[in-house]
C-alpha positions as CSV (number, residue, x, y, z in Angstrom):
1,M,-10.9,5.1,-10.2
2,V,-9.9,9.0,-10.7
3,R,-12.9,9.9,-9.6
4,I,-13.4,7.8,-6.4
5,F,-9.3,9.1,-5.5
6,K,-10.7,12.8,-6.3
7,E,-13.3,12.4,-4.0
8,V,-11.2,10.7,-1.1
9,S,-8.5,13.2,-1.4
10,G,-11.1,16.0,-1.1
11,V,-12.3,14.9,2.5
12,S,-11.0,17.2,5.1
13,Y,-9.3,15.8,8.5
14,N,-7.8,17.6,11.3
15,D,-4.3,16.1,10.6
16,G,-1.9,18.6,9.3
17,V,-2.6,16.7,5.6
18,E,-4.2,18.4,2.5
19,F,-4.4,16.6,-0.9
20,D,-4.9,18.5,-4.4
21,P,-7.8,16.4,-5.4
22,N,-7.0,18.1,-9.1
23,S,-3.7,16.2,-9.1
24,V,-4.8,12.7,-9.0
25,K,-3.3,10.6,-11.3
26,V,-4.0,6.7,-12.3
27,N,-1.4,4.8,-14.3
28,R,-1.4,0.9,-15.1
29,I,1.7,-0.5,-13.7
30,R,3.5,-2.4,-16.5
31,E,5.1,-5.5,-14.9
32,E,5.6,-8.9,-17.0
33,T,3.2,-10.4,-14.1
34,E,-0.4,-11.7,-14.9
35,L,-1.3,-9.1,-11.9
36,W,-3.5,-6.0,-12.9
37,R,-1.8,-3.2,-11.0
38,L,-2.4,0.4,-10.6
39,R,-0.2,3.1,-9.6
40,I,-2.2,6.6,-8.0
41,T,-0.3,9.8,-7.1
42,A,-1.5,12.9,-6.0
43,D,0.3,16.0,-4.7
44,A,-0.6,16.9,-0.8
45,L,0.8,19.1,2.0
46,V,2.0,17.9,5.1
47,D,1.9,21.2,7.2
48,T,3.8,23.7,4.9
49,A,6.2,20.7,3.5
50,K,5.2,19.7,-0.6
51,T,4.9,15.9,-1.0
52,C,3.4,13.2,-3.4
53,I,1.9,10.5,-2.1
54,V,1.8,7.1,-4.3
55,L,-0.3,4.2,-4.0
56,A,0.6,1.0,-5.6
57,I,-3.2,-1.4,-5.9
58,A,-3.0,-4.6,-7.6
59,F,-6.3,-6.9,-8.2
60,V,-5.6,-10.6,-7.3
61,D,-7.3,-13.7,-6.5
62,A,-9.0,-13.9,-3.0
63,V,-6.3,-15.2,-0.6
64,E,-6.8,-16.9,3.2
65,P,-6.9,-16.1,5.8
66,G,-8.7,-13.1,3.8
67,L,-8.4,-9.3,5.1
68,L,-8.0,-8.8,9.0
69,E,-9.0,-5.9,10.7
70,M,-6.0,-3.4,12.2
71,D,-5.8,0.0,13.5
72,L,-2.7,1.8,11.7
73,S,0.0,3.3,14.2
74,V,-0.2,7.4,14.0
75,L,2.2,9.8,14.9
76,H,-0.2,12.5,16.9
77,D,-2.9,12.1,19.5
78,L,-5.6,11.6,17.0
79,P,-8.0,8.1,16.6
80,A,-5.5,5.6,14.7
81,P,-7.3,5.0,11.4
82,H,-8.8,1.2,11.3
83,L,-9.0,-0.7,8.3
84,R,-9.2,-4.0,6.7
85,A,-5.8,-5.1,5.1
86,Y,-4.4,-8.8,4.0
87,A,-2.1,-10.7,6.4
88,R,1.7,-9.9,6.3
89,E,2.0,-13.5,5.2
90,M,0.2,-12.5,2.1
91,V,2.0,-9.3,1.3
92,I,5.5,-11.1,1.8
93,A,4.0,-13.9,-0.5
94,E,3.2,-11.2,-3.2
95,K,6.6,-9.6,-3.0
96,F,8.8,-13.0,-3.1
97,Q,6.8,-13.7,-6.4
98,A,7.0,-10.4,-8.0
99,M,11.0,-10.7,-7.3
100,V,11.0,-14.0,-8.9
101,M,9.1,-13.3,-11.9
102,L,10.8,-9.8,-12.6
103,G,14.0,-11.1,-11.8
104,R,16.8,-8.6,-12.9
105,A,14.0,-6.3,-14.1
106,N,13.5,-5.9,-10.6
107,I,16.6,-3.2,-10.0
108,R,15.1,-0.8,-8.0
109,G,15.2,-3.0,-5.2
110,A,12.2,-1.5,-3.8
111,R,10.1,-5.0,-2.9
112,G,13.4,-6.2,-1.2
113,L,13.7,-3.3,1.0
114,S,9.7,-3.2,1.9
115,L,10.0,-6.9,2.3
116,A,13.1,-6.1,4.9
117,R,10.6,-3.5,6.6
118,I,7.7,-5.9,7.1
119,L,10.3,-8.6,8.2
120,K,11.7,-6.8,10.9
121,G,8.8,-6.5,12.8
122,F,7.3,-9.6,12.0
123,G,8.4,-12.0,15.1
124,T,7.7,-15.5,15.2
125,R,3.8,-15.6,15.3
126,S,2.3,-16.2,12.6
127,V,-1.8,-15.4,11.8
128,I,-2.2,-18.4,9.5
129,R,-2.6,-21.7,10.9
130,P,-3.2,-25.2,9.0
131,R,-6.4,-26.4,8.3
């Protein structure tokens, strides 16, 4: 994983962000769940501002409806990144499951905050349809 993320972070793109491939670190996230999760960190420069990017990756069972194609929103005039991601319903279900399983150990409240952000823009339309 470190090798892959060092390679990816070394790719240059004219968007004002530079990652330091030598700063990439991968650690296992230790939670009392059956999920296998990794936390990847790397130092970055956004123009002249120093920051640290943090990615959390979970390896889970296959879910329905599977991956969806989506474009990420951007803050500049460059093309929007196009990628595959899980439906919001799947992300919400995973966060609720983690909140219930961890209970009081979930003291940071980060899951609740990110869940609130997802729900705020959710609306009433769902991509999941009954079979």
